[in-house]
C-alpha positions as CSV (number, residue, x, y, z in Angstrom):
1,M,-57.8,44.5,107.5
2,N,-56.0,41.3,107.6
3,A,-59.1,39.4,106.6
4,A,-59.7,41.9,103.8
5,R,-56.1,41.6,102.8
6,G,-56.3,37.9,102.8
7,Q,-59.5,38.0,100.7
8,H,-58.0,40.3,98.1
9,A,-54.6,38.8,98.0
10,P,-55.6,35.8,95.9
11,N,-57.2,37.8,93.3
12,A,-54.3,40.2,93.1
13,C,-51.9,37.4,92.9
14,A,-54.0,35.6,90.4
15,A,-54.1,38.7,88.3
16,H,-50.4,39.2,88.7
17,S,-49.7,35.7,87.7
18,N,-51.3,36.2,84.4
19,T,-48.6,38.8,83.6
20,L,-45.7,36.5,84.5
21,P,-43.6,35.2,81.6
22,A,-43.4,31.5,80.9
23,C,-39.7,31.5,81.7
24,A,-40.1,32.7,85.3
25,P,-41.0,29.6,87.3
26,T,-38.6,30.6,90.1
27,I,-40.5,33.8,90.9
28,V,-43.8,32.0,91.1
29,R,-42.1,29.3,93.3
30,C,-41.0,32.0,95.8
31,R,-44.4,33.6,96.0
32,T,-46.0,30.3,96.5
33,A,-43.7,29.4,99.2
34,R,-44.4,32.8,101.0
35,L,-48.1,32.8,100.6
36,N,-48.5,29.0,101.0
37,L,-51.5,29.0,98.6
38,P,-52.4,26.0,96.5
39,T,-53.3,28.2,93.6
40,F,-49.8,29.3,93.0
41,R,-48.5,25.8,93.5
42,S,-50.7,24.7,90.6
43,V,-49.5,27.6,88.5
44,R,-45.9,26.7,89.2
45,V,-46.5,23.1,88.0
46,A,-48.3,24.2,84.9
47,M,-45.6,26.8,84.0
48,S,-42.5,24.7,84.7
49,P,-41.4,22.4,81.9
50,S,-41.5,18.7,82.8
51,P,-38.1,17.1,83.1
52,E,-39.4,13.8,81.6
53,S,-41.0,15.5,78.6
54,G,-37.9,17.5,78.0
55,S,-35.7,14.5,78.1
56,E,-38.0,12.6,75.8
57,S,-38.1,15.3,73.2
58,S,-34.4,15.8,73.3
59,S,-33.8,12.0,73.0
60,E,-36.2,11.8,70.1
61,S,-34.5,14.6,68.2
62,G,-31.1,13.3,69.2
63,S,-31.9,9.7,68.1
64,T,-33.4,10.8,64.8
65,R,-30.3,12.6,63.7
66,P,-27.9,9.8,64.3
67,S,-30.2,7.2,62.7
68,L,-30.4,9.3,59.5
69,H,-26.6,9.8,59.6
70,K,-25.9,6.1,60.1
71,R,-28.3,5.1,57.4
72,L,-26.6,7.5,55.0
73,Q,-23.2,6.2,55.9
74,A,-24.4,2.6,55.4
75,K,-25.8,3.4,52.0
76,L,-22.6,5.1,50.9
77,R,-20.5,2.2,52.2
78,S,-22.7,-0.3,50.4
79,L,-22.5,1.8,47.2
80,G,-18.7,1.9,47.5
81,H,-18.5,-1.9,47.9
82,D,-20.6,-2.4,44.8
83,L,-18.6,0.1,42.7
84,I,-15.1,-0.8,44.0
85,P,-14.1,-4.4,43.2
86,A,-12.0,-6.6,45.4
87,A,-8.2,-6.5,45.0
88,L,-6.8,-8.6,42.2
89,G,-4.4,-11.4,43.0
90,G,-0.7,-11.3,42.5
91,D,2.0,-9.4,44.4
92,G,4.0,-6.4,43.2
93,L,6.6,-8.5,41.4
94,E,3.9,-10.3,39.4
95,R,2.3,-7.0,38.4
96,M,5.7,-5.6,37.3
97,R,6.2,-8.8,35.3
98,A,2.9,-8.3,33.5
99,C,3.6,-4.6,32.8
100,A,7.1,-5.3,31.5
101,G,5.8,-8.2,29.3
102,S,3.1,-6.0,27.7
103,L,5.7,-3.3,27.0
104,L,8.0,-5.7,25.3
105,G,5.2,-7.4,23.5
106,I,3.6,-4.3,21.9
107,L,7.1,-2.8,21.2
108,V,8.3,-5.8,19.3
109,T,5.0,-6.3,17.5
110,A,5.0,-2.7,16.3
111,L,8.6,-2.9,15.2
112,I,8.2,-6.1,13.3
113,S,4.9,-5.0,11.7
114,H,6.4,-1.6,10.7
115,K,9.4,-3.4,9.2
116,V,7.3,-5.9,7.2
117,L,4.6,-3.5,6.0
118,G,7.1,-0.7,5.3
119,A,7.4,2.9,6.4
120,Q,4.8,4.0,3.8
121,A,2.1,1.9,5.4
122,S,0.0,4.0,7.7
123,L,-1.7,1.1,9.5
124,W,0.8,-1.3,11.0
125,L,-0.6,-1.7,14.5
126,I,-4.3,-1.9,15.4
127,A,-5.7,-0.9,18.8
128,P,-7.2,-4.3,19.8
129,M,-3.7,-5.6,20.2
130,G,-3.5,-3.6,23.4
131,A,-6.4,-5.5,24.9
132,S,-4.9,-8.8,23.7
133,A,-1.6,-7.9,25.5
134,V,-3.5,-7.5,28.7
135,L,-4.7,-11.1,28.5
136,L,-1.5,-12.7,27.2
137,F,0.8,-11.1,29.7
138,A,-1.3,-10.3,32.8
139,V,-3.5,-13.5,32.8
140,P,-1.7,-16.1,30.7
141,S,-3.5,-19.0,32.3
142,S,-6.9,-17.7,31.2
143,P,-8.7,-19.8,28.6
144,L,-9.3,-16.5,26.8
145,A,-5.6,-15.9,26.4
146,Q,-4.5,-19.2,24.8
147,P,-2.9,-19.3,21.3
148,W,-6.0,-20.7,19.6
149,S,-8.1,-18.0,21.2
150,I,-6.1,-15.0,19.9
151,M,-5.3,-16.4,16.5
152,G,-8.7,-18.0,15.8
153,G,-10.7,-15.3,17.5
154,N,-9.0,-12.4,15.7
155,F,-9.1,-14.2,12.3
156,V,-12.8,-14.9,12.6
157,A,-13.7,-11.4,13.9
158,A,-11.7,-9.8,11.1
159,V,-13.4,-11.9,8.4
160,V,-16.8,-11.3,9.9
161,G,-16.3,-7.5,10.3
162,V,-15.1,-7.0,6.7
163,S,-17.9,-9.2,5.3
164,C,-20.6,-7.3,7.3
165,W,-19.3,-4.0,6.1
166,Y,-19.4,-5.0,2.4
167,A,-22.8,-6.7,2.9
168,L,-24.7,-3.9,4.8
169,R,-22.7,-0.7,4.1
170,D,-24.5,0.9,7.1
171,P,-22.2,1.5,10.1
172,L,-24.9,1.0,12.7
173,L,-26.3,-2.3,11.3
174,A,-22.9,-3.6,10.2
175,A,-21.3,-3.0,13.6
176,S,-24.1,-4.6,15.5
177,A,-24.2,-7.6,13.2
178,A,-20.4,-8.0,13.2
179,I,-20.2,-8.2,17.0
180,A,-23.1,-10.7,17.3
181,I,-21.9,-13.0,14.5
182,A,-18.3,-12.9,15.7
183,I,-19.2,-13.9,19.2
184,G,-21.3,-16.8,17.9
185,C,-18.6,-18.0,15.6
186,M,-15.9,-17.8,18.4
187,L,-18.1,-19.7,20.8
188,A,-18.7,-22.4,18.2
189,L,-15.0,-22.7,17.3
190,R,-13.9,-22.5,21.0
191,C,-11.7,-19.5,20.3
192,L,-13.4,-16.8,22.4
193,H,-11.1,-13.8,22.7
194,P,-12.7,-10.6,24.0
195,P,-10.4,-8.2,22.1
196,S,-11.6,-9.9,18.9
197,G,-14.8,-8.0,19.3
198,A,-12.8,-4.8,18.9
199,V,-11.2,-6.3,15.8
200,A,-14.7,-6.7,14.3
201,L,-15.7,-3.2,15.1
202,T,-12.4,-1.9,13.7
203,A,-13.1,-3.6,10.4
204,V,-16.5,-1.8,10.2
205,L,-15.8,1.6,11.8
206,G,-12.1,2.0,10.8
207,G,-13.0,4.4,8.0
208,P,-11.9,4.4,4.3
209,Q,-8.3,3.6,5.2
210,I,-9.4,0.1,6.4
211,H,-12.3,-0.3,4.0
212,D,-10.0,0.1,1.1
213,L,-7.9,-2.9,2.3
214,G,-10.8,-5.3,2.0
215,M,-9.9,-8.8,3.0
216,R,-6.3,-7.9,3.1
217,F,-7.1,-6.3,6.5
218,V,-7.4,-9.9,7.8
219,L,-3.7,-10.7,7.0
220,N,-2.2,-7.3,7.4
221,P,-2.3,-6.1,10.0
222,V,-4.6,-8.4,12.1
223,M,-2.9,-11.8,11.7
224,L,0.6,-10.3,11.5
225,N,0.0,-8.3,14.8
226,S,-1.5,-11.4,16.4
227,A,1.3,-13.7,15.4
228,C,4.0,-11.3,16.6
229,L,2.3,-10.7,19.9
230,L,1.7,-14.4,20.5
231,A,5.3,-15.3,19.8
232,M,6.5,-12.7,22.3
233,A,4.0,-14.0,24.9
234,I,5.2,-17.5,24.6
235,L,8.9,-16.5,24.9
236,Y,8.3,-14.0,27.8
237,N,6.0,-16.2,29.8
238,R,8.3,-19.2,29.6
239,F,11.3,-17.0,30.4
240,T,9.6,-15.7,33.5
241,G,8.4,-19.1,34.7
242,R,4.8,-19.1,33.6
243,N,3.1,-22.1,32.0
244,Y,2.2,-20.8,28.6
245,P,0.5,-22.1,26.5
246,H,-1.5,-23.5,29.4
247,R,-1.7,-27.2,29.0
248,A,-4.2,-29.5,30.7
249,S,-2.7,-32.1,33.1
250,A,-2.4,-35.5,31.4
251,L,-3.3,-38.8,33.2
252,T,-0.5,-41.3,33.7
253,A,-0.4,-44.4,31.7
254,A,-1.5,-46.5,34.7
255,Q,-4.5,-44.3,35.3
256,K,-5.5,-44.5,31.7
257,R,-5.3,-48.3,31.7
258,A,-7.2,-48.5,35.0
259,R,-9.7,-45.8,33.9
260,D,-9.8,-44.8,37.5
261,T,-9.6,-41.4,39.3
262,P,-6.5,-40.6,41.3
263,A,-6.4,-41.6,45.0
264,E,-6.5,-37.9,46.2
265,E,-9.8,-37.4,44.3
266,R,-11.7,-40.4,45.7
267,L,-12.4,-38.5,48.9
268,G,-13.9,-35.0,48.9
269,F,-15.0,-33.7,45.6
270,T,-14.4,-35.6,42.4
271,V,-13.9,-34.5,38.8
272,G,-17.5,-35.5,38.1
273,D,-18.7,-33.3,40.9
274,L,-16.8,-30.3,39.4
275,D,-18.2,-31.1,35.9
276,N,-21.7,-31.2,37.3
277,V,-21.3,-27.8,39.0
278,L,-19.9,-26.2,35.9
279,R,-22.7,-27.6,33.9
280,E,-25.3,-26.2,36.3
281,Y,-23.5,-22.8,36.4
282,N,-23.9,-22.6,32.6
283,Q,-21.6,-19.6,32.1
284,V,-18.3,-18.9,30.6
285,I,-15.7,-18.6,33.4
286,D,-12.3,-17.0,32.9
287,I,-10.3,-19.9,34.4
288,S,-9.4,-23.3,33.1
289,R,-11.0,-26.3,34.5
290,D,-7.7,-27.8,35.6
291,D,-6.7,-24.6,37.5
292,L,-10.1,-24.6,39.1
293,Q,-9.7,-28.2,40.2
294,S,-6.2,-27.5,41.5
295,L,-7.5,-24.5,43.5
296,F,-10.2,-26.6,45.1
297,M,-7.8,-29.3,46.0
298,Q,-5.4,-26.8,47.6
299,A,-8.4,-25.4,49.5
300,E,-9.1,-28.8,50.9
301,V,-5.5,-29.2,52.0
302,Q,-5.7,-25.8,53.8
303,A,-9.0,-26.9,55.4
304,Y,-7.3,-30.1,56.6
305,R,-4.4,-28.1,58.1
306,R,-6.8,-25.8,59.9
307,R,-8.7,-28.7,61.3
308,F,-6.0,-31.1,62.3
309,G,-3.1,-28.8,63.0
310,E,0.4,-28.6,61.8
311,I,1.9,-32.1,61.3
312,T,4.9,-31.9,59.0
313,C,6.9,-34.5,57.2
314,G,9.7,-33.9,59.7
315,D,7.4,-35.2,62.4
316,I,6.6,-38.5,60.9
317,M,9.6,-39.4,58.6
318,A,12.0,-42.2,59.2
319,R,15.4,-40.8,59.8
320,E,17.4,-43.9,59.5
321,V,17.2,-44.4,55.7
322,V,18.7,-47.3,53.8
323,S,20.1,-45.8,50.5
324,V,22.3,-46.8,47.6
325,Q,24.5,-45.0,45.1
326,F,24.4,-44.9,41.3
327,A,27.0,-47.6,40.9
328,T,25.5,-50.0,43.4
329,T,24.9,-53.4,41.8
330,L,21.4,-54.7,41.2
331,E,22.2,-57.7,43.3
332,E,23.3,-55.7,46.3
333,A,20.3,-53.3,46.0
334,W,17.9,-56.2,45.9
335,S,19.5,-57.8,48.9
336,L,19.1,-54.6,50.9
337,M,15.4,-54.4,50.1
338,R,14.8,-58.0,51.0
339,G,16.9,-57.9,54.1
340,H,15.3,-54.7,55.5
341,G,11.8,-55.5,54.3
342,I,11.5,-52.3,52.3
343,K,10.2,-51.5,48.7
344,A,12.3,-48.5,47.7
345,L,15.8,-47.2,48.0
346,P,16.8,-43.5,47.5
347,V,19.8,-43.2,45.1
348,L,22.4,-40.7,46.3
349,D,25.5,-39.1,45.0
350,R,28.7,-38.7,47.0
351,A,27.3,-35.5,48.7
352,R,24.2,-37.4,49.8
353,R,22.0,-35.5,47.3
354,V,19.0,-37.4,46.0
355,V,19.4,-38.2,42.3
356,G,16.8,-40.9,41.9
357,I,14.9,-43.7,43.6
358,V,14.8,-47.4,42.8
359,T,11.8,-49.5,43.7
360,Q,10.7,-53.1,43.3
361,A,8.5,-51.9,40.4
362,D,11.7,-50.7,38.7
363,F,13.2,-54.2,39.0
364,M,10.0,-55.8,37.6
365,K,9.7,-53.4,34.7
366,S,13.4,-53.6,33.7
367,A,13.3,-57.4,33.9
368,D,10.4,-57.5,31.5
369,L,8.1,-59.5,33.8
370,D,4.9,-58.7,32.1
371,T,4.1,-62.4,31.7
372,H,4.0,-64.8,34.6
373,E,6.0,-67.6,32.9
374,N,9.3,-68.3,34.7
375,V,9.1,-65.1,36.6
376,E,11.4,-66.3,39.4
377,S,14.1,-67.5,37.1
378,R,14.0,-64.4,34.9
379,L,14.2,-62.1,37.9
380,R,17.1,-64.1,39.3
381,H,18.9,-63.9,36.0
382,F,18.3,-60.1,35.8
383,I,19.6,-59.4,39.3
384,R,22.7,-61.7,39.1
385,R,25.9,-59.9,38.1
386,T,27.2,-60.7,34.7
387,P,30.8,-61.8,34.7
388,G,33.2,-60.1,32.4
389,T,33.4,-56.5,31.1
390,H,30.4,-56.5,28.7
391,S,26.7,-57.1,29.5
392,D,23.5,-56.9,27.5
393,K,21.4,-56.0,30.5
394,P,21.5,-53.3,33.3
395,E,24.0,-54.0,36.0
396,V,23.8,-51.1,38.4
397,V,21.1,-49.2,40.1
398,G,21.6,-46.0,38.1
399,Q,20.5,-47.8,34.9
400,I,17.0,-48.7,36.2
401,M,16.2,-46.0,38.8
402,S,13.3,-43.6,38.4
403,K,14.6,-40.0,38.0
404,P,14.2,-37.4,39.0
405,A,12.8,-38.6,42.4
406,Q,9.8,-36.9,43.8
407,T,11.1,-35.2,47.0
408,T,9.8,-32.7,49.5
409,A,11.1,-30.6,52.4
410,A,10.8,-31.6,56.1
411,D,8.5,-28.6,56.9
412,T,5.9,-29.7,54.3
413,H,2.5,-30.5,55.8
414,V,1.5,-34.1,55.6
415,A,-1.7,-33.3,53.7
416,S,0.5,-32.1,50.8
417,L,1.8,-35.7,50.4
418,V,-1.5,-37.1,49.4
419,P,-1.2,-36.0,45.7
420,L,2.4,-37.1,45.6
421,L,1.7,-40.6,47.0
422,G,-1.6,-41.0,45.1
423,G,-0.4,-40.0,41.6
424,N,2.6,-40.8,39.4
425,G,3.2,-44.1,41.1
426,H,5.2,-42.8,44.0
427,S,5.0,-44.9,47.2
428,H,8.0,-43.5,49.0
429,I,8.9,-39.8,49.3
430,P,12.5,-38.9,50.2
431,I,12.7,-35.9,52.5
432,V,15.5,-33.5,51.7
433,D,17.0,-30.3,53.1
434,S,17.6,-27.0,51.3
435,E,20.6,-28.5,49.4
436,R,18.6,-31.7,48.4
437,R,20.6,-33.8,50.8
438,L,18.6,-36.8,52.2
439,V,17.3,-36.4,55.8
440,G,14.5,-38.9,55.9
441,I,11.8,-40.8,54.0
442,V,8.0,-41.0,54.3
443,T,6.1,-44.2,53.4
444,P,2.3,-44.7,53.0
445,R,2.3,-46.3,56.5
446,D,3.8,-43.1,58.0
447,L,1.1,-41.0,56.3
448,I,-1.7,-43.2,57.6
449,V,-0.3,-43.0,61.1
450,A,-0.1,-39.2,60.8
451,L,-3.7,-38.8,59.5
452,Y,-5.0,-41.1,62.3
453,R,-3.1,-39.1,64.9
454,G,-4.5,-35.9,63.5
455,S,-8.0,-37.2,63.6
456,L,-7.6,-38.2,67.3
457,E,-6.2,-34.8,68.2
458,A,-9.1,-33.0,66.4
459,A,-11.6,-35.1,68.2
């Protein structure tokens, strides 16, 4: 019986195993353990899910979803960076200044044009003036916002637009030709002004009201609006401390005679380097060449400060300063310079505020020592005090000093002194406090020592 039962048991169990669900590995495991048969052990292994395969499949499905999600996020982020530009420069006060200027500019332009053209005139302010106001008040240093740009550009565009309409009489062809010709003329005449393109289109697409004006459209309202807006831009920008019209920096007389670059440009990039880069760039940039050069130079100063650390004028200045007053005689001032072996004397008022500086060069220039004949005798005669109450030559320091003196604060970084000492003929820089009282002086020797010390610390 036992043998028979042992013989039939595998078949019965095997048959019963075929009816077990796939999700019942525990039951099979129990029967296998009770019967101790290899057949059921193999069935348990086949029916039980592999832990490794389960983890692999879950990891694959889990890793696929995050990767798609991350790729989608990266694409959206990249698209956002492409569509959203970087923040514009200028703080809140500068932005308020630009908004207030455009408000006043357009308001005054509209009032004047309405007054000049009369109440019966239906066209006394054209839409392109709004775009011109953005340039003149928000970016007054732009080459596209200068007086010649707005006046010349708007005049050329208006003439071209009216001419194209009368020549072609087709809105599509006339508008296309007007824009192309206007841009070409503005580039040739160096008066590129983006809103002028809208002026050309207004002349073509403005309708019968503008077409009936003919060439009168050029004077009224185009040039009238442009002149009023420009006058307001000049007044407002100067009143708010902006350099407008933007003027290029002029070389000093000494630099023109020497035909040499300033000292601060002989190291690092030069004007020629900047010209070569702009020539290779070969595109119109919305910043003047002088402003671009100034920004590069300031960037070099910042790079120097980052590399060599914070060395200020207060760290290197001489605190015991020999100075004179306005009424100090030339003879006394010359004796002080010769006795202390110095080449410049700050000129102070009674409150020790710096009002000027007198140098050996001022003595030479005032004594008219351009020729080398009898230099010593002429200089001695110039310095010697004239007896009596009347004199035909300067007698005191205030009559020959250079004013205003180039000064700076004690917390100014020494790298900022390079343009001051290199240009405008300054060899000594008085250091003043917040009330312009003299606290020290920096000479070229002090600057050289500071730069040398900074290079040693950086090394």
